[in-house]
C-alpha positions as CSV (number, residue, x, y, z in Angstrom):
1,M,78.3,118.4,93.4
2,K,78.2,120.2,96.7
3,L,75.5,119.1,99.3
4,K,74.0,120.5,102.5
5,V,74.3,117.7,105.0
6,G,72.3,117.1,108.2
7,L,74.3,115.0,110.6
8,I,72.6,113.4,113.6
9,T,74.7,111.6,116.2
10,L,73.2,109.6,118.9
11,Q,75.7,109.3,121.7
12,I,74.5,107.5,124.9
13,R,76.9,109.3,127.2
14,E,79.3,112.2,127.0
15,S,82.6,111.1,125.5
16,L,85.7,112.8,124.2
17,S,86.6,109.8,122.2
18,A,83.2,109.9,120.4
19,F,83.9,113.6,119.6
20,E,87.1,112.6,117.8
21,I,85.3,110.0,115.7
22,Y,82.6,112.6,114.7
23,L,85.2,115.2,114.0
24,K,87.0,112.9,111.5
25,L,83.6,112.2,109.8
26,M,83.0,115.9,109.4
27,K,86.4,116.4,107.9
28,V,85.5,113.8,105.3
29,L,82.1,115.4,104.7
30,E,83.4,119.0,104.4
31,S,85.3,118.2,101.2
32,F,81.9,117.9,99.3
33,S,79.5,119.8,101.6
34,T,78.4,123.5,101.5
35,E,77.2,123.2,105.1
36,I,77.0,120.5,107.8
37,A,74.1,121.0,110.2
38,W,75.1,118.8,113.2
39,I,72.5,117.7,115.8
40,A,74.5,116.1,118.6
41,T,73.2,114.3,121.7
42,N,75.4,114.4,124.8
43,Y,78.0,116.5,123.1
44,L,81.4,116.8,124.7
45,G,84.1,118.4,122.6
46,D,85.9,121.6,121.6
47,D,83.8,123.8,119.3
48,S,86.9,125.6,118.0
49,R,88.1,122.3,116.3
50,L,85.0,122.1,114.1
51,P,85.3,122.8,110.4
52,E,84.1,126.2,109.4
53,N,81.1,125.0,107.5
54,V,79.6,123.2,110.6
55,T,76.6,124.6,112.5
56,L,76.0,122.8,115.8
57,K,72.9,122.1,117.9
58,K,73.6,120.4,121.2
59,L,71.0,118.2,122.9
60,K,71.3,116.8,126.4
61,S,70.0,113.2,126.4
62,I,69.3,110.9,129.3
63,D,71.0,107.5,129.2
64,I,68.3,105.3,127.8
65,D,70.2,102.2,128.7
66,K,69.8,102.7,132.4
67,G,66.9,101.6,134.7
68,L,64.0,99.3,134.1
69,F,63.4,98.4,130.5
70,I,59.8,99.6,130.5
71,K,61.0,103.0,131.7
72,R,63.5,103.3,128.9
73,I,60.8,103.5,126.2
74,P,59.4,107.0,127.1
75,R,62.9,108.3,127.5
76,Y,63.8,107.0,124.1
77,L,60.7,108.6,122.5
78,W,61.4,111.9,124.2
79,R,64.9,111.9,122.9
80,E,63.7,111.1,119.4
81,M,61.1,113.9,119.4
82,K,63.6,116.5,120.5
83,I,65.8,115.5,117.5
84,V,62.8,115.5,115.1
85,L,62.0,119.1,116.2
86,Q,65.6,120.2,115.4
87,M,65.5,118.4,112.0
88,I,62.3,120.3,111.0
89,K,64.1,123.6,111.7
90,I,67.0,122.7,109.3
91,R,66.2,124.0,105.8
92,D,67.3,122.9,102.4
93,V,69.1,119.7,103.6
94,D,70.0,117.4,100.7
95,V,70.8,114.4,102.9
96,F,70.5,113.3,106.5
97,I,73.2,111.1,107.9
98,F,72.3,109.2,111.1
99,Y,75.3,108.0,113.0
100,C,73.6,105.8,115.5
101,G,76.0,103.0,116.5
102,Y,73.8,100.1,117.5
103,L,70.8,102.1,118.4
104,P,67.4,101.8,116.6
105,L,65.9,105.2,115.8
106,F,62.6,104.8,114.0
107,P,60.9,108.2,114.7
108,V,63.8,110.4,113.3
109,L,64.1,108.3,110.2
110,F,60.3,108.4,109.7
111,A,60.5,112.2,110.0
112,A,63.3,112.4,107.4
113,F,61.1,110.2,105.1
114,F,58.2,112.7,105.4
115,L,60.5,115.6,104.9
116,R,61.5,113.9,101.6
117,R,65.2,113.9,102.3
118,K,67.7,111.3,101.3
119,T,68.8,109.3,104.4
120,V,72.0,107.5,105.2
121,L,72.0,105.2,108.2
122,R,75.6,104.7,109.5
123,I,75.6,101.7,111.8
124,D,78.2,99.9,113.9
125,G,76.1,96.8,114.3
126,R,72.6,95.5,114.9
127,S,71.2,95.7,118.4
128,S,68.8,92.8,118.1
129,V,71.6,90.5,117.2
130,I,73.8,91.7,120.0
131,V,71.0,91.2,122.5
132,R,70.3,87.7,121.1
133,S,73.9,86.7,121.4
134,G,74.2,87.9,125.0
135,T,77.9,88.7,124.4
136,R,77.5,92.1,126.0
137,P,77.0,91.7,129.7
138,D,74.4,94.5,130.0
139,T,72.1,92.9,127.3
140,R,71.1,89.8,129.2
141,D,68.0,91.1,131.0
142,N,64.6,91.1,129.4
143,R,66.2,89.5,126.4
144,L,63.1,88.2,124.5
145,I,61.2,91.5,124.8
146,R,64.3,93.5,123.7
147,I,64.9,91.3,120.7
148,M,61.3,91.7,119.5
149,I,61.2,95.5,119.9
150,H,64.7,96.1,118.5
151,S,64.0,93.7,115.5
152,F,60.7,95.5,114.7
153,I,62.3,98.9,114.8
154,E,65.3,97.8,112.8
155,K,63.2,96.5,110.0
156,I,61.4,99.9,109.7
157,D,64.8,101.7,109.9
158,Y,66.5,99.7,107.2
159,S,63.4,99.9,105.0
160,L,63.2,103.7,105.3
161,A,66.9,104.4,104.8
162,D,68.1,105.1,101.3
163,K,71.6,103.9,102.1
164,I,73.1,101.9,105.0
165,A,76.7,102.6,105.6
166,V,78.5,99.8,107.4
167,E,81.8,100.1,109.4
168,Y,83.3,96.9,107.9
169,E,82.5,94.5,105.1
170,S,81.7,91.3,107.1
171,M,78.9,93.2,109.0
172,V,76.5,92.0,106.3
173,E,76.9,88.4,107.3
174,R,77.6,89.0,111.0
175,Y,74.4,91.0,111.4
176,N,72.1,89.3,108.9
177,L,71.8,92.3,106.5
178,Q,71.7,90.3,103.3
179,E,68.2,91.5,102.3
180,Y,69.4,95.1,102.4
181,L,72.5,94.4,100.3
182,H,71.3,96.8,97.5
183,K,71.5,99.7,100.0
184,I,74.7,98.8,101.8
185,A,78.0,100.6,101.2
186,L,81.3,100.8,103.2
187,G,81.4,103.9,105.4
188,N,84.5,103.2,107.4
189,Q,86.7,105.6,109.4
190,Y,90.2,106.9,108.4
191,I,93.5,107.1,110.1
192,D,95.8,110.1,109.8
193,T,98.8,108.2,108.5
194,N,101.0,111.3,108.8
195,L,100.3,111.4,112.5
196,F,100.0,107.7,113.3
197,K,103.3,106.1,112.0
198,P,106.1,104.0,113.5
199,T,108.8,106.1,115.1
200,R,110.4,103.7,117.5
201,N,111.6,100.1,117.3
202,L,109.6,97.6,119.3
203,K,112.6,96.4,121.4
204,D,113.2,100.0,122.5
205,R,109.7,100.6,123.8
206,G,109.1,101.2,127.5
207,Y,105.7,99.5,128.1
208,L,105.3,95.8,127.8
209,L,101.7,96.2,126.9
210,G,99.0,98.8,126.9
211,Y,95.2,99.1,127.0
212,F,93.6,102.2,125.4
213,G,89.8,102.6,125.7
214,R,86.9,103.1,127.9
215,L,87.0,101.4,131.4
216,S,83.6,99.7,131.1
217,Q,82.3,96.2,131.4
218,E,81.9,95.4,127.7
219,K,85.5,96.3,127.0
220,G,86.8,93.4,129.1
221,V,89.1,95.7,131.1
222,L,88.5,93.9,134.4
223,E,89.7,90.7,132.9
224,L,92.8,92.4,131.6
225,A,93.5,94.0,135.0
226,R,93.5,90.5,136.6
227,A,95.7,89.1,133.8
228,L,98.4,91.7,134.5
229,S,99.4,90.0,137.7
230,V,100.7,87.1,135.7
231,V,102.0,89.2,132.8
232,L,104.0,91.5,135.1
233,K,105.2,88.8,137.5
234,D,108.9,89.6,137.0
235,G,108.3,92.8,139.1
236,K,110.1,94.9,136.5
237,S,108.0,95.1,133.4
238,R,105.6,98.0,133.0
239,A,102.1,98.4,131.5
240,I,99.9,101.3,130.7
241,I,96.1,101.8,130.9
242,V,94.7,104.9,129.1
243,G,91.0,105.7,129.6
244,G,88.3,106.8,131.9
245,G,85.0,105.3,132.8
246,E,82.8,103.8,135.5
247,L,85.2,100.9,136.3
248,Y,88.2,103.1,137.0
249,E,88.2,102.5,140.8
250,E,87.6,98.8,140.4
251,V,90.5,98.4,138.0
252,E,92.7,100.3,140.4
253,S,91.6,98.1,143.3
254,I,92.5,94.9,141.3
255,L,96.0,96.3,140.7
256,I,96.5,97.1,144.3
257,E,95.1,93.8,145.5
258,T,97.4,91.9,143.1
259,G,100.5,93.9,144.2
260,I,101.3,95.4,140.7
261,K,99.9,99.0,141.1
262,G,103.4,100.4,140.9
263,Q,104.1,98.7,137.6
264,V,100.9,100.0,135.9
265,E,100.5,103.6,134.8
266,I,96.9,104.8,134.5
267,V,96.1,107.8,132.4
268,R,92.5,109.0,132.3
269,W,92.7,110.9,129.0
270,V,95.1,111.4,126.2
271,A,94.6,113.9,123.4
272,L,94.6,112.5,119.9
273,D,97.8,114.1,118.8
274,E,99.5,112.6,121.9
275,M,98.4,109.1,121.1
276,P,101.1,108.2,118.6
277,A,103.8,108.8,121.2
278,Y,102.1,106.4,123.6
279,L,101.6,103.8,121.0
280,N,105.2,104.1,119.9
281,D,106.3,103.4,123.5
282,T,104.1,100.3,123.8
283,R,105.2,96.8,122.6
284,L,101.7,95.3,122.5
285,V,98.2,96.7,122.5
286,V,95.6,94.4,124.1
287,V,91.9,94.7,123.1
288,P,89.9,92.2,125.3
289,S,86.4,93.4,124.4
290,Y,83.1,91.4,124.6
291,M,81.9,93.5,121.6
292,E,83.3,96.0,119.1
293,G,83.0,97.4,115.7
294,V,86.5,98.2,114.3
295,P,88.0,100.0,117.2
296,N,90.0,103.1,116.4
297,I,92.8,101.9,118.7
298,V,93.3,98.8,116.6
299,L,93.8,100.8,113.4
300,E,95.9,103.4,115.2
301,A,98.2,100.7,116.7
302,M,98.5,99.0,113.3
303,A,99.5,102.3,111.7
304,C,102.2,102.8,114.4
305,G,103.7,99.4,113.9
306,T,102.4,98.2,117.3
307,P,101.1,94.6,117.3
308,V,97.5,94.1,118.5
309,L,96.2,91.1,120.5
310,A,92.4,91.1,120.5
311,T,89.2,89.0,120.8
312,A,87.6,88.0,117.6
313,V,84.5,90.3,117.9
314,G,82.8,92.7,115.6
315,G,85.0,93.8,112.7
316,I,88.3,93.0,114.3
317,P,88.8,89.7,112.2
318,D,88.4,91.9,109.1
319,V,91.8,93.5,109.9
320,I,93.5,91.2,112.3
321,I,94.4,87.8,111.0
322,D,96.1,85.7,113.6
323,G,99.9,85.4,113.0
324,E,99.7,87.5,109.8
325,T,98.5,91.1,110.7
326,G,98.1,90.7,114.4
327,F,96.9,88.2,117.0
328,I,93.6,86.8,118.1
329,M,92.8,85.2,121.4
330,E,90.2,82.5,122.0
331,D,88.4,84.5,124.8
332,N,89.1,87.3,127.3
333,S,89.5,85.3,130.4
334,P,92.6,86.4,132.5
335,E,94.3,83.1,131.9
336,C,93.8,83.3,128.1
337,I,95.0,86.9,128.0
338,A,98.2,86.1,129.9
339,R,98.9,83.1,127.8
340,N,98.5,85.0,124.6
341,V,100.5,88.0,125.7
342,S,103.4,85.5,126.3
343,R,102.8,84.0,122.8
344,V,102.9,87.4,121.1
345,L,105.9,88.7,122.8
346,S,108.0,85.6,122.0
347,H,106.9,85.5,118.3
348,Q,109.8,85.4,115.9
349,A,108.3,87.2,113.0
350,I,106.7,90.2,114.8
351,E,108.2,92.9,112.5
352,E,106.9,91.1,109.4
353,I,103.4,91.1,111.0
354,T,103.5,94.8,111.9
355,S,104.6,95.6,108.4
356,K,101.6,93.8,106.9
357,A,99.3,95.5,109.4
358,R,100.6,98.9,108.3
359,A,100.0,97.9,104.6
360,I,96.3,97.3,105.4
361,I,96.0,100.9,106.8
362,D,97.7,102.4,103.7
363,D,95.4,100.4,101.4
364,K,92.0,100.8,103.1
365,Y,92.0,103.4,105.8
366,T,93.6,106.6,104.5
367,Y,91.7,109.8,104.3
368,E,91.6,109.8,100.5
369,V,90.1,106.3,100.4
370,V,87.4,107.1,103.0
371,V,86.5,110.4,101.3
372,E,85.9,108.4,98.1
373,N,83.7,105.9,99.9
374,Y,81.5,108.6,101.3
375,R,81.3,110.4,98.0
376,K,79.8,107.3,96.5
377,I,77.3,106.9,99.4
378,L,76.1,110.5,99.2
379,T,76.0,111.1,95.4
380,N,74.9,107.7,94.0
């Protein structure tokens, strides 16, 4: 059965890495879609890479996470209304997929409900739980008000949605989604295992460790930058940081201040097809985040036979079991990062661990497996 799919992506800021995620989703959807009508906020990507059956409407959206909380509400509503207007213009859609990350989006789901369209809500987490935990640094202001508003909107969202697609299985317990269990299905991402694969022995790799991701506060990149002065104290070892973001200059300042700037290569952006070469030249990938879903970089590193050291946040513990498929650190303080980097690099069974990690990718994260997951979500 072929479907016409409406895809709505709510991206807070322009991001090429987000485009890669959406592109993979559309490659999954095109196998059983006659047409994909994509409404994208803050689009940043290459139109020529889109599947042939995709029509795209780009919407510029103000960052609703900035400024006073009371001023964010009208910006949020304005963004939602612009999306609703575009949804009304799309005809004969069988199902709307809302790829919203952590964001609540009551108006657009309400519109889909009145348009009598099947709705799939693809979530990375639950914003009210994240705000309540305070684990993300930028969620600690106006906490009580934000929890109340987000909780209220989420209840409406989850009630209106026909299906809730989660990124990883333990999300149900982590985000208190048990009452919606009858709607929940796994809607994870896939890894191109023909592209991401081991091509170089660990001992022959040039970088002692690498960080790949956005240079922002919730990623813990400042803590990693401070830890590198201990990790690279021999004066010879090298590290690599790949990513752009608002903390680029601050990261660079820490490296200069600690005297290791010459040992750390910083690359602002790497194309997807170039990533395997970087991962196969890295002995250890460090993910020191305050919050995550299941990061692409974790799965890509596992596919390339590169061990991962990460904080136990989001869905990371679903794929990284300490000492079995990777390594978990207690927190992301510079001292903890440095101590655990030393632990990993001296581990005696590292090749066995990377082999088990690759087996997880082959079992759960191939294109074929993910296509079947989405087929069940959209047709059942």
